[in-house]
C-alpha positions in Angstrom: -5.6 16.9 7.6 -3.6 16.2 10.7 -0.4 17.9 9.7 -1.8 21.0 8.2 -5.0 21.6 10.1 -5.3 22.3 13.6 -9.0 21.6 13.7 -9.3 18.4 11.4 -11.9 16.8 13.3 -14.8 18.5 11.2 -13.2 17.4 8.0 -13.0 13.8 9.2 -16.4 13.8 10.6 -17.7 14.9 7.1 -15.9 12.4 5.4 -17.3 9.5 7.8 -20.9 10.8 7.4 -20.4 11.2 3.5 -19.2 7.6 3.0 -21.2 5.9 5.9 -24.3 4.0 4.6 -27.5 5.6 5.8 -28.5 2.9 8.1 -25.5 3.7 10.4 -25.6 7.4 10.3 -28.1 7.7 13.4 -25.7 5.3 15.5 -22.5 7.1 14.2 -23.5 10.3 15.7 -23.1 8.7 19.2 -19.8 7.7 18.7 -16.7 9.5 20.3 -15.5 12.5 18.5 -12.9 11.9 15.7 -10.6 14.0 17.9 -10.5 11.1 20.4 -10.3 8.4 17.7 -7.5 9.9 15.8 -5.5 11.6 18.6 -1.9 11.8 17.5 0.6 12.7 19.7 3.6 14.6 18.4 6.1 12.3 20.0 4.9 9.4 18.2 4.4 11.0 14.6 8.0 10.8 13.6 8.5 7.2 14.9 5.4 6.2 12.9 6.6 8.0 10.0 10.1 6.4 10.0 8.6 2.9 10.4 6.1 3.4 7.4 9.0 4.5 5.3 11.2 1.5 6.5 8.4 -0.8 5.8 8.1 0.6 2.2 11.7 0.3 1.7 11.8 -3.3 2.8 9.0 -4.1 0.6 11.1 -2.8 -2.4 14.0 -4.6 -1.4 11.9 -7.9 -1.3 10.6 -7.1 -4.6 14.2 -6.4 -5.8 15.6 -9.8 -4.5 12.6 -11.5 -6.3 13.5 -9.9 -9.5 17.1 -10.9 -9.0 16.1 -14.2 -8.6 14.2 -14.4 -11.9 17.1 -13.0 -13.6 16.1 -9.5 -13.9 19.0 -7.4 -13.3 18.0 -3.6 -13.0 19.9 -1.2 -10.8 18.1 -0.5 -7.5 17.9 3.3 -8.0 15.8 2.5 -11.2 13.7 -0.5 -9.9 12.1 1.3 -6.9 10.7 4.3 -8.9 9.6 1.6 -11.6 7.8 -0.5 -9.1 6.3 2.5 -7.3 4.9 3.8 -10.4 3.5 0.4 -11.3 1.8 0.2 -7.8 0.2 3.6 -8.4 -1.0 2.5 -11.7 -2.7 -0.5 -10.2 -5.0 1.8 -8.4 -6.6 2.8 -11.6 -9.9 0.9 -11.4 -9.6 -0.9 -14.7 -9.2 -4.5 -13.5 -9.5 -6.5 -10.1 -6.4 -5.6 -7.9 -4.8 -4.0 -10.8 -3.9 -7.4 -12.6 -2.9 -6.6 -16.1 -2.2 -3.1 -15.5 0.9 -3.8 -13.4 2.2 -6.1 -15.8 1.9 -3.8 -18.8 3.5 -1.0 -16.9 6.5 -3.2 -15.8 6.8 -4.9 -19.3 7.0 -1.4 -20.8 9.6 -0.2 -18.3 11.7 -3.2 -17.8 11.9 -3.5 -21.6 13.9 -0.2 -21.6 16.5 -2.5 -19.7 16.3 -5.2 -22.1 14.2 -7.5 -19.9 12.2 -10.4 -21.4 8.6 -9.8 -21.3 7.9 -13.2 -19.9 10.3 -12.8 -17.0 8.6 -9.7 -16.3 5.1 -11.2 -16.2 6.3 -13.9 -14.1 8.1 -11.5 -11.7 5.0 -9.5 -11.5 2.5 -12.1 -10.8 4.9 -13.8 -8.2 5.5 -10.5 -6.2 1.7 -10.1 -6.2 1.3 -13.8 -4.7 4.3 -13.6 -2.2 3.6 -10.2 -0.9 -0.1 -10.8 -0.4 0.5 -14.5 1.2 3.1 -12.8 3.6 0.6 -10.3 4.7 -2.3 -12.7 5.0 -0.2 -15.2 7.0 1.1 -12.5 9.4 -1.9 -10.4 9.6 -4.0 -13.7 10.3 -1.7 -14.6 13.0 -1.6 -11.3 14.8 -5.2 -10.9 14.3 -5.9 -14.1 16.0 -3.3 -13.5 18.7 -4.6 -10.2 19.5 -8.3 -11.3 19.1 -9.2 -8.5 16.9 
């Protein structure tokens, strides 16, 4: 919306009003407009985009290092798309946090590289725990530090 539409505030306002519970709709009209809430300056756009891509790449590298530690040797240029696809599949609302769907996807794709399914399941659950614990620890620290 921000990139392709110059006047995106009406679309974002509609989404807020659509997803906002009824008891908050009256008070939400008194809030500042979405243009003020989501003001995006062009000079920051590419730096934010670059940092987001860098963060995702580091996330894949972290998962790759965990895979190597479990003896899963898949070339990085195959590993990244497989893990990215499994992350997208976890968004399907079948289970809690995609547990089971991620493992099934990884077992299928890693079996193409002759990886033992037990190693794949342990890798998947380990990365799930490692990545979430990392985010919880640092997110909690910064939220307490910044008093969010």
